[in-house]
C-alpha positions as YAML, in Angstrom:
chain: A
units: angstrom
residues:
- id: 1
  name: UNK
  ca: [0.01, -0.08, 0.05]
- id: 2
  name: UNK
  ca: [1.47, 3.17, -1.14]
- id: 3
  name: UNK
  ca: [1.20, 6.97, -0.50]
- id: 4
  name: UNK
  ca: [3.20, 9.10, -2.96]
- id: 5
  name: UNK
  ca: [4.05, 12.65, -3.87]
- id: 6
  name: UNK
  ca: [5.60, 14.18, -6.90]
- id: 7
  name: UNK
  ca: [9.53, 13.80, -6.66]
- id: 8
  name: UNK
  ca: [11.85, 16.57, -7.47]
- id: 9
  name: UNK
  ca: [14.36, 15.29, -10.06]
- id: 10
  name: UNK
  ca: [16.53, 18.20, -9.68]
- id: 11
  name: UNK
  ca: [16.64, 18.23, -5.91]
- id: 12
  name: UNK
  ca: [19.97, 19.01, -4.38]
- id: 13
  name: UNK
  ca: [21.61, 16.62, -1.94]
- id: 14
  name: UNK
  ca: [21.22, 19.10, 0.88]
- id: 15
  name: UNK
  ca: [17.53, 19.41, 0.16]
- id: 16
  name: UNK
  ca: [17.25, 15.64, -0.15]
- id: 17
  name: UNK
  ca: [19.02, 15.16, 3.22]
- id: 18
  name: UNK
  ca: [16.63, 17.85, 4.84]
- id: 19
  name: UNK
  ca: [13.75, 16.07, 3.71]
- id: 20
  name: UNK
  ca: [15.12, 12.66, 4.83]
- id: 21
  name: UNK
  ca: [15.62, 14.14, 8.28]
- id: 22
  name: UNK
  ca: [12.07, 15.08, 8.40]
- id: 23
  name: UNK
  ca: [10.97, 11.56, 7.53]
- id: 24
  name: UNK
  ca: [13.33, 10.29, 10.02]
- id: 25
  name: UNK
  ca: [11.49, 11.98, 12.79]
- id: 26
  name: UNK
  ca: [8.33, 10.69, 11.43]
- id: 27
  name: UNK
  ca: [9.51, 7.23, 11.56]
- id: 28
  name: UNK
  ca: [10.57, 7.81, 15.14]
- id: 29
  name: UNK
  ca: [7.02, 8.43, 16.22]
- id: 30
  name: UNK
  ca: [5.71, 5.55, 14.15]
- id: 31
  name: UNK
  ca: [7.97, 3.17, 15.86]
- id: 32
  name: UNK
  ca: [6.69, 4.27, 19.27]
- id: 33
  name: UNK
  ca: [3.23, 3.58, 18.06]
- id: 34
  name: UNK
  ca: [3.74, 0.26, 16.38]
- id: 35
  name: UNK
  ca: [6.32, -1.50, 18.45]
- id: 36
  name: UNK
  ca: [9.27, -1.06, 16.14]
- id: 37
  name: UNK
  ca: [11.28, 1.83, 17.90]
- id: 38
  name: UNK
  ca: [11.75, 3.27, 14.40]
- id: 39
  name: UNK
  ca: [12.25, 6.38, 16.43]
- id: 40
  name: UNK
  ca: [15.94, 5.63, 16.41]
- id: 41
  name: UNK
  ca: [15.69, 3.96, 13.09]
- id: 42
  name: UNK
  ca: [16.81, 6.43, 10.51]
- id: 43
  name: UNK
  ca: [18.80, 8.93, 12.39]
- id: 44
  name: UNK
  ca: [22.60, 8.06, 12.08]
- id: 45
  name: UNK
  ca: [23.05, 10.91, 9.46]
- id: 46
  name: UNK
  ca: [22.03, 13.52, 12.06]
- id: 47
  name: UNK
  ca: [25.57, 13.31, 13.29]
- id: 48
  name: UNK
  ca: [27.70, 11.61, 15.79]
- id: 49
  name: UNK
  ca: [28.29, 14.62, 18.00]
- id: 50
  name: UNK
  ca: [27.78, 13.27, 21.43]
- id: 51
  name: UNK
  ca: [30.19, 10.51, 21.48]
- id: 52
  name: UNK
  ca: [27.42, 8.17, 22.77]
- id: 53
  name: UNK
  ca: [28.10, 4.38, 22.78]
- id: 54
  name: UNK
  ca: [25.72, 1.60, 22.92]
- id: 55
  name: UNK
  ca: [25.25, -0.31, 26.09]
- id: 56
  name: UNK
  ca: [26.08, -3.52, 24.46]
- id: 57
  name: UNK
  ca: [29.43, -2.00, 23.13]
- id: 58
  name: UNK
  ca: [30.04, -0.80, 26.75]
- id: 59
  name: UNK
  ca: [29.44, -4.36, 28.02]
- id: 60
  name: UNK
  ca: [32.04, -5.89, 25.55]
- id: 61
  name: UNK
  ca: [29.44, -7.55, 23.34]
- id: 62
  name: UNK
  ca: [29.77, -8.08, 19.62]
- id: 63
  name: UNK
  ca: [31.02, -5.16, 17.54]
- id: 64
  name: UNK
  ca: [29.34, -4.52, 14.28]
- id: 65
  name: UNK
  ca: [31.45, -4.96, 11.27]
- id: 66
  name: UNK
  ca: [31.82, -2.01, 8.90]
- id: 67
  name: UNK
  ca: [29.97, -2.43, 5.77]
- id: 68
  name: UNK
  ca: [30.06, -0.07, 2.65]
- id: 69
  name: UNK
  ca: [26.71, 1.63, 2.05]
- id: 70
  name: UNK
  ca: [25.02, 0.10, -0.87]
- id: 71
  name: UNK
  ca: [23.11, 3.36, -1.94]
- id: 72
  name: UNK
  ca: [24.02, 6.77, -0.42]
- id: 73
  name: UNK
  ca: [20.32, 7.78, -0.31]
- id: 74
  name: UNK
  ca: [19.24, 4.65, 1.46]
- id: 75
  name: UNK
  ca: [19.59, 3.87, 5.20]
- id: 76
  name: UNK
  ca: [18.41, 0.57, 6.68]
- id: 77
  name: UNK
  ca: [18.35, -0.12, 10.29]
- id: 78
  name: UNK
  ca: [17.65, -3.15, 12.42]
- id: 79
  name: UNK
  ca: [14.73, -2.87, 15.00]
- id: 80
  name: UNK
  ca: [14.29, -5.45, 17.76]
- id: 81
  name: UNK
  ca: [11.51, -5.83, 20.37]
- id: 82
  name: UNK
  ca: [11.80, -8.25, 23.17]
- id: 83
  name: UNK
  ca: [9.22, -9.47, 25.58]
- id: 84
  name: UNK
  ca: [11.54, -9.29, 28.52]
- id: 85
  name: UNK
  ca: [12.64, -6.09, 30.22]
- id: 86
  name: UNK
  ca: [15.15, -4.08, 28.05]
- id: 87
  name: UNK
  ca: [18.72, -4.75, 29.05]
- id: 88
  name: UNK
  ca: [18.08, -8.20, 30.54]
- id: 89
  name: UNK
  ca: [20.82, -10.49, 29.77]
- id: 90
  name: UNK
  ca: [20.36, -13.40, 27.21]
- id: 91
  name: UNK
  ca: [16.84, -12.18, 26.14]
- id: 92
  name: UNK
  ca: [15.79, -13.23, 22.72]
- id: 93
  name: UNK
  ca: [14.41, -10.92, 20.12]
- id: 94
  name: UNK
  ca: [10.62, -11.42, 19.93]
- id: 95
  name: UNK
  ca: [10.18, -9.21, 17.00]
- id: 96
  name: UNK
  ca: [12.76, -8.47, 14.30]
- id: 97
  name: UNK
  ca: [12.30, -5.69, 11.74]
- id: 98
  name: UNK
  ca: [14.31, -3.78, 9.22]
- id: 99
  name: UNK
  ca: [13.28, -0.18, 8.40]
- id: 100
  name: UNK
  ca: [14.66, 1.22, 5.23]
- id: 101
  name: UNK
  ca: [14.35, 4.92, 4.05]
- id: 102
  name: UNK
  ca: [15.21, 6.07, 0.47]
- id: 103
  name: UNK
  ca: [15.84, 9.75, 0.74]
- id: 104
  name: UNK
  ca: [15.59, 10.32, -2.99]
- id: 105
  name: UNK
  ca: [12.57, 8.31, -3.76]
- id: 106
  name: UNK
  ca: [10.86, 9.22, -0.41]
- id: 107
  name: UNK
  ca: [10.16, 5.61, 0.17]
- id: 108
  name: UNK
  ca: [9.81, 3.89, 3.56]
- id: 109
  name: UNK
  ca: [10.07, 0.12, 3.61]
- id: 110
  name: UNK
  ca: [9.44, -2.08, 6.72]
- id: 111
  name: UNK
  ca: [10.37, -5.75, 6.78]
- id: 112
  name: UNK
  ca: [9.23, -8.15, 9.34]
- id: 113
  name: UNK
  ca: [11.40, -11.16, 9.93]
- id: 114
  name: UNK
  ca: [10.47, -14.41, 11.66]
- id: 115
  name: UNK
  ca: [12.79, -14.66, 14.74]
- id: 116
  name: UNK
  ca: [12.78, -18.47, 14.38]
- id: 117
  name: UNK
  ca: [14.44, -18.25, 10.89]
- id: 118
  name: UNK
  ca: [17.68, -20.13, 10.96]
- id: 119
  name: UNK
  ca: [20.86, -18.51, 9.61]
- id: 120
  name: UNK
  ca: [24.74, -18.94, 9.79]
- id: 121
  name: UNK
  ca: [25.81, -17.10, 13.09]
- id: 122
  name: UNK
  ca: [29.57, -16.52, 13.32]
- id: 123
  name: UNK
  ca: [30.97, -18.74, 16.19]
- id: 124
  name: UNK
  ca: [27.72, -20.65, 16.79]
- id: 125
  name: UNK
  ca: [26.80, -22.30, 13.44]
- id: 126
  name: UNK
  ca: [23.03, -22.48, 12.58]
- id: 127
  name: UNK
  ca: [21.06, -20.43, 14.91]
- id: 128
  name: UNK
  ca: [17.87, -18.63, 14.81]
- id: 129
  name: UNK
  ca: [17.67, -14.75, 14.45]
- id: 130
  name: UNK
  ca: [16.16, -14.60, 17.80]
- id: 131
  name: UNK
  ca: [18.96, -16.72, 19.30]
- id: 132
  name: UNK
  ca: [21.65, -14.66, 17.66]
- id: 133
  name: UNK
  ca: [20.32, -11.64, 19.45]
- id: 134
  name: UNK
  ca: [20.34, -13.51, 22.78]
- id: 135
  name: UNK
  ca: [23.90, -14.74, 22.24]
- id: 136
  name: UNK
  ca: [25.56, -11.47, 21.13]
- id: 137
  name: UNK
  ca: [23.05, -8.62, 21.29]
- id: 138
  name: UNK
  ca: [22.13, -6.51, 18.25]
- id: 139
  name: UNK
  ca: [25.76, -6.47, 17.03]
- id: 140
  name: UNK
  ca: [25.80, -10.22, 16.43]
- id: 141
  name: UNK
  ca: [22.39, -10.02, 14.83]
- id: 142
  name: UNK
  ca: [23.34, -7.24, 12.47]
- id: 143
  name: UNK
  ca: [26.35, -9.01, 11.44]
- id: 144
  name: UNK
  ca: [24.32, -12.12, 10.81]
- id: 145
  name: UNK
  ca: [21.81, -10.32, 8.73]
- id: 146
  name: UNK
  ca: [24.46, -8.62, 6.75]
- id: 147
  name: UNK
  ca: [26.52, -11.80, 6.05]
- id: 148
  name: UNK
  ca: [23.42, -14.01, 5.18]
- id: 149
  name: UNK
  ca: [21.38, -11.51, 3.29]
- id: 150
  name: UNK
  ca: [23.98, -9.21, 1.71]
- id: 151
  name: UNK
  ca: [22.92, -5.99, 3.54]
- id: 152
  name: UNK
  ca: [24.74, -3.01, 4.68]
- id: 153
  name: UNK
  ca: [23.15, -2.55, 8.17]
- id: 154
  name: UNK
  ca: [25.21, -0.56, 10.70]
- id: 155
  name: UNK
  ca: [22.76, 0.74, 13.27]
- id: 156
  name: UNK
  ca: [20.09, -0.74, 15.58]
- id: 157
  name: UNK
  ca: [17.34, 0.36, 17.94]
- id: 158
  name: UNK
  ca: [16.03, -2.18, 20.57]
- id: 159
  name: UNK
  ca: [13.19, -1.75, 22.84]
- id: 160
  name: UNK
  ca: [10.78, -4.01, 24.89]
- id: 161
  name: UNK
  ca: [7.08, -4.55, 24.65]
- id: 162
  name: UNK
  ca: [6.28, -2.86, 28.00]
- id: 163
  name: UNK
  ca: [7.94, 0.40, 26.72]
- id: 164
  name: UNK
  ca: [6.01, 0.23, 23.38]
- id: 165
  name: UNK
  ca: [2.79, -0.36, 25.11]
- id: 166
  name: UNK
  ca: [3.40, 2.76, 27.18]
- id: 167
  name: UNK
  ca: [4.26, 4.86, 24.05]
- id: 168
  name: UNK
  ca: [1.13, 3.58, 22.28]
- id: 169
  name: UNK
  ca: [-0.99, 4.56, 25.21]
- id: 170
  name: UNK
  ca: [0.41, 7.97, 25.18]
- id: 171
  name: UNK
  ca: [-1.02, 8.76, 21.74]
- id: 172
  name: UNK
  ca: [-4.34, 7.13, 22.49]
- id: 173
  name: UNK
  ca: [-3.90, 3.61, 20.98]
- id: 174
  name: UNK
  ca: [-3.92, 2.42, 17.59]
- id: 175
  name: UNK
  ca: [-6.50, 1.09, 15.10]
- id: 176
  name: UNK
  ca: [-6.83, -2.53, 14.14]
- id: 177
  name: UNK
  ca: [-9.36, -4.74, 12.28]
- id: 178
  name: UNK
  ca: [-9.80, -7.85, 14.29]
- id: 179
  name: UNK
  ca: [-11.19, -11.36, 13.31]
- id: 180
  name: UNK
  ca: [-13.23, -13.38, 15.83]
- id: 181
  name: UNK
  ca: [-10.32, -15.49, 16.78]
- id: 182
  name: UNK
  ca: [-8.02, -12.50, 17.18]
- id: 183
  name: UNK
  ca: [-10.46, -10.70, 19.47]
- id: 184
  name: UNK
  ca: [-10.99, -13.81, 21.47]
- id: 185
  name: UNK
  ca: [-7.17, -14.37, 21.76]
- id: 186
  name: UNK
  ca: [-6.54, -10.83, 23.13]
- id: 187
  name: UNK
  ca: [-9.52, -11.07, 25.61]
- id: 188
  name: UNK
  ca: [-8.38, -14.46, 26.89]
- id: 189
  name: UNK
  ca: [-4.71, -13.39, 27.23]
- id: 190
  name: UNK
  ca: [-5.54, -10.29, 29.27]
- id: 191
  name: UNK
  ca: [-8.56, -11.65, 31.02]
- id: 192
  name: UNK
  ca: [-10.83, -9.18, 29.51]
- id: 193
  name: UNK
  ca: [-14.02, -9.56, 27.40]
- id: 194
  name: UNK
  ca: [-14.38, -6.01, 25.83]
- id: 195
  name: UNK
  ca: [-13.02, -6.72, 22.26]
- id: 196
  name: UNK
  ca: [-15.17, -7.92, 19.45]
- id: 197
  name: UNK
  ca: [-14.49, -8.70, 15.84]
- id: 198
  name: UNK
  ca: [-14.21, -5.67, 13.67]
- id: 199
  name: UNK
  ca: [-12.61, -2.30, 13.79]
- id: 200
  name: UNK
  ca: [-11.15, -1.58, 17.29]
- id: 201
  name: UNK
  ca: [-8.97, 0.83, 19.01]
- id: 202
  name: UNK
  ca: [-6.30, -1.14, 20.88]
- id: 203
  name: UNK
  ca: [-4.49, -0.14, 24.03]
- id: 204
  name: UNK
  ca: [-0.66, -0.48, 24.21]
- id: 205
  name: UNK
  ca: [-0.91, -3.81, 25.99]
- id: 206
  name: UNK
  ca: [-3.61, -5.01, 23.62]
- id: 207
  name: UNK
  ca: [-1.50, -4.02, 20.59]
- id: 208
  name: UNK
  ca: [1.59, -6.00, 21.97]
- id: 209
  name: UNK
  ca: [-0.54, -9.15, 22.66]
- id: 210
  name: UNK
  ca: [-2.12, -8.68, 19.17]
- id: 211
  name: UNK
  ca: [1.29, -8.21, 17.40]
- id: 212
  name: UNK
  ca: [2.77, -11.36, 19.04]
- id: 213
  name: UNK
  ca: [-0.37, -13.60, 18.48]
- id: 214
  name: UNK
  ca: [0.93, -16.55, 16.55]
- id: 215
  name: UNK
  ca: [-2.10, -18.84, 17.15]
- id: 216
  name: UNK
  ca: [-5.10, -17.14, 15.52]
- id: 217
  name: UNK
  ca: [-5.86, -17.98, 11.94]
- id: 218
  name: UNK
  ca: [-4.17, -20.52, 9.72]
- id: 219
  name: UNK
  ca: [-1.12, -18.49, 8.63]
- id: 220
  name: UNK
  ca: [1.92, -19.74, 10.69]
- id: 221
  name: UNK
  ca: [3.47, -16.15, 10.17]
- id: 222
  name: UNK
  ca: [0.32, -14.38, 10.99]
- id: 223
  name: UNK
  ca: [1.92, -12.59, 13.88]
- id: 224
  name: UNK
  ca: [4.24, -10.87, 11.33]
- id: 225
  name: UNK
  ca: [1.23, -9.77, 9.30]
- id: 226
  name: UNK
  ca: [-0.51, -8.36, 12.40]
- id: 227
  name: UNK
  ca: [2.73, -6.43, 13.32]
- id: 228
  name: UNK
  ca: [3.03, -4.93, 9.91]
- id: 229
  name: UNK
  ca: [-0.72, -3.97, 9.87]
- id: 230
  name: UNK
  ca: [-0.18, -2.20, 13.13]
- id: 231
  name: UNK
  ca: [2.85, -0.34, 11.70]
- id: 232
  name: UNK
  ca: [0.79, 0.75, 8.86]
- id: 233
  name: UNK
  ca: [-2.07, 1.94, 10.79]
- id: 234
  name: UNK
  ca: [0.24, 3.87, 13.14]
- id: 235
  name: UNK
  ca: [2.11, 5.64, 10.31]
- id: 236
  name: UNK
  ca: [-0.83, 6.94, 8.66]
- id: 237
  name: UNK
  ca: [-3.06, 7.56, 11.67]
- id: 238
  name: UNK
  ca: [-0.31, 9.68, 13.26]
- id: 239
  name: UNK
  ca: [0.28, 11.71, 10.10]
- id: 240
  name: UNK
  ca: [-3.35, 12.74, 10.29]
- id: 241
  name: UNK
  ca: [-3.96, 13.14, 14.00]
- id: 242
  name: UNK
  ca: [-0.69, 13.88, 15.82]
- id: 243
  name: UNK
  ca: [-0.10, 17.30, 17.29]
- id: 244
  name: UNK
  ca: [3.05, 19.20, 18.50]
- id: 245
  name: UNK
  ca: [1.72, 18.88, 21.95]
- id: 246
  name: UNK
  ca: [1.58, 15.08, 21.70]
- id: 247
  name: UNK
  ca: [4.98, 14.63, 19.90]
- id: 248
  name: UNK
  ca: [7.17, 16.20, 22.48]
- id: 249
  name: UNK
  ca: [6.26, 13.81, 25.41]
- id: 250
  name: UNK
  ca: [6.33, 11.07, 22.81]
- id: 251
  name: UNK
  ca: [9.87, 11.86, 21.68]
- id: 252
  name: UNK
  ca: [11.00, 12.09, 25.25]
- id: 253
  name: UNK
  ca: [9.39, 8.67, 26.09]
- id: 254
  name: UNK
  ca: [11.02, 7.00, 23.07]
- id: 255
  name: UNK
  ca: [14.47, 8.29, 23.87]
- id: 256
  name: UNK
  ca: [14.25, 6.97, 27.44]
- id: 257
  name: UNK
  ca: [12.92, 3.52, 26.40]
- id: 258
  name: UNK
  ca: [15.30, 2.42, 23.58]
- id: 259
  name: UNK
  ca: [18.81, 1.29, 23.36]
- id: 260
  name: UNK
  ca: [20.54, 2.35, 20.19]
- id: 261
  name: UNK
  ca: [23.88, 3.20, 18.76]
- id: 262
  name: UNK
  ca: [22.27, 6.24, 17.04]
- id: 263
  name: UNK
  ca: [22.94, 9.82, 17.95]
- id: 264
  name: UNK
  ca: [19.64, 11.15, 19.38]
- id: 265
  name: UNK
  ca: [20.67, 14.90, 19.66]
- id: 266
  name: UNK
  ca: [19.13, 17.86, 17.91]
- id: 267
  name: UNK
  ca: [15.72, 16.14, 17.42]
- id: 268
  name: UNK
  ca: [13.20, 18.26, 19.46]
- id: 269
  name: UNK
  ca: [13.27, 21.35, 17.24]
- id: 270
  name: UNK
  ca: [12.30, 19.01, 14.22]
- id: 271
  name: UNK
  ca: [9.49, 17.28, 15.83]
- id: 272
  name: UNK
  ca: [6.72, 19.46, 14.68]
- id: 273
  name: UNK
  ca: [7.94, 19.29, 11.09]
- id: 274
  name: UNK
  ca: [6.56, 15.79, 10.55]
- id: 275
  name: UNK
  ca: [3.02, 17.16, 10.88]
- id: 276
  name: UNK
  ca: [3.52, 19.09, 7.71]
- id: 277
  name: UNK
  ca: [5.63, 16.43, 5.89]
- id: 278
  name: UNK
  ca: [4.66, 15.51, 2.35]
- id: 279
  name: UNK
  ca: [3.11, 12.16, 1.50]
- id: 280
  name: UNK
  ca: [5.59, 9.19, 1.36]
- id: 281
  name: UNK
  ca: [5.54, 5.91, -0.35]
- id: 282
  name: UNK
  ca: [5.33, 2.92, 1.89]
- id: 283
  name: UNK
  ca: [6.14, -0.69, 1.24]
- id: 284
  name: UNK
  ca: [6.28, -3.89, 3.57]
- id: 285
  name: UNK
  ca: [7.41, -7.37, 3.33]
- id: 286
  name: UNK
  ca: [7.40, -10.50, 5.49]
- id: 287
  name: UNK
  ca: [10.46, -12.84, 5.52]
- id: 288
  name: UNK
  ca: [10.81, -15.70, 4.97]
- id: 289
  name: UNK
  ca: [8.46, -15.34, 2.10]
- id: 290
  name: UNK
  ca: [5.58, -17.81, 1.43]
- id: 291
  name: UNK
  ca: [6.78, -20.99, -0.11]
- id: 292
  name: UNK
  ca: [10.36, -20.39, 0.74]
- id: 293
  name: UNK
  ca: [10.70, -22.33, 4.00]
- id: 294
  name: UNK
  ca: [9.93, -25.45, 5.88]
- id: 295
  name: UNK
  ca: [9.68, -26.27, 9.53]
- id: 296
  name: UNK
  ca: [12.87, -27.63, 11.26]
- id: 297
  name: UNK
  ca: [13.92, -28.68, 14.67]
- id: 298
  name: UNK
  ca: [12.77, -31.58, 16.88]
- id: 299
  name: UNK
  ca: [9.45, -29.91, 17.41]
- id: 300
  name: UNK
  ca: [9.25, -27.82, 14.21]
- id: 301
  name: UNK
  ca: [10.11, -24.71, 16.27]
- id: 302
  name: UNK
  ca: [12.42, -23.35, 13.63]
- id: 303
  name: UNK
  ca: [12.10, -22.13, 9.96]
- id: 304
  name: UNK
  ca: [14.65, -23.46, 7.47]
- id: 305
  name: UNK
  ca: [14.48, -20.83, 4.78]
- id: 306
  name: UNK
  ca: [15.87, -20.59, 1.23]
- id: 307
  name: UNK
  ca: [18.35, -17.91, 2.22]
- id: 308
  name: UNK
  ca: [19.47, -16.89, -1.32]
- id: 309
  name: UNK
  ca: [15.85, -16.48, -2.57]
- id: 310
  name: UNK
  ca: [14.95, -14.44, 0.51]
- id: 311
  name: UNK
  ca: [18.15, -12.39, 0.30]
- id: 312
  name: UNK
  ca: [17.33, -11.40, -3.34]
- id: 313
  name: UNK
  ca: [13.85, -10.50, -2.31]
- id: 314
  name: UNK
  ca: [15.05, -8.55, 0.75]
- id: 315
  name: UNK
  ca: [17.65, -6.51, -1.12]
- id: 316
  name: UNK
  ca: [14.88, -5.75, -3.90]
- id: 317
  name: UNK
  ca: [12.58, -4.31, -1.37]
- id: 318
  name: UNK
  ca: [15.17, -2.33, 0.70]
- id: 319
  name: UNK
  ca: [17.35, -1.19, -2.23]
- id: 320
  name: UNK
  ca: [14.94, -1.30, -5.16]
- id: 321
  name: UNK
  ca: [17.54, -3.73, -6.74]
- id: 322
  name: UNK
  ca: [16.14, -5.48, -9.94]
...
């Protein structure tokens, strides 16, 4: 599903970067709403002025290997969400996303990856993406994604479901279209009986339960579809309804509830600009793609994917590579 505006073919690099920064702040608010922490997602070009270092780097965990940027106008960042408190040792990544922004095309792409997907992890052999995060933090997961899928990730933003729920509540919840089974699942999980099938406004806690629901429906990757649906709803709902008064506390809450190697300075002055930002093109993708994986492991708890095929699809989505 896309929103587009007319591109300026003769736009200068400085103008493109300025427009990119505005979109970066927009992504920041979106992450808070949708559980992606995109708030830190697309910010590394703002500058490395503060000398801030990630908590994983300070704790001596895996360093991110340097990668040459594939396209100077495209920035792609790893987003992880865990269902355990942020900073807890050996916590697996319960949600894994990549957010990519093309500053020239004004195109935002969000990819949801199944955490149980197996990949070659340096020093550990075949492990799932979720396990790679638990073994070496975001650095090891970034390196694993780059090596297996041919990406140029250098930055990450990590948060937990509790923090995201608080962010969602701050902006009054998000809209979702629920099936009967999805509504029943949320009600049962939270011991409530208020939700019904159809259009609903979900609280932060309900949104997190909905996004992580892997039981409702017949699609084994239905939780990824639900996560992306919430992202889409959050992006365009906030563009229509967010106010300057709502954005400032949101940004403050985002900054205090994510761990990232991105510089978060000089953002407050730009917060209001997203409210007047021009329309963007939006794309989403679920990996591994349908028909490209099979269940693996003693209890079928892993996904053995066709890595080359999924790598090609992923690069095509993020970098518009044909």
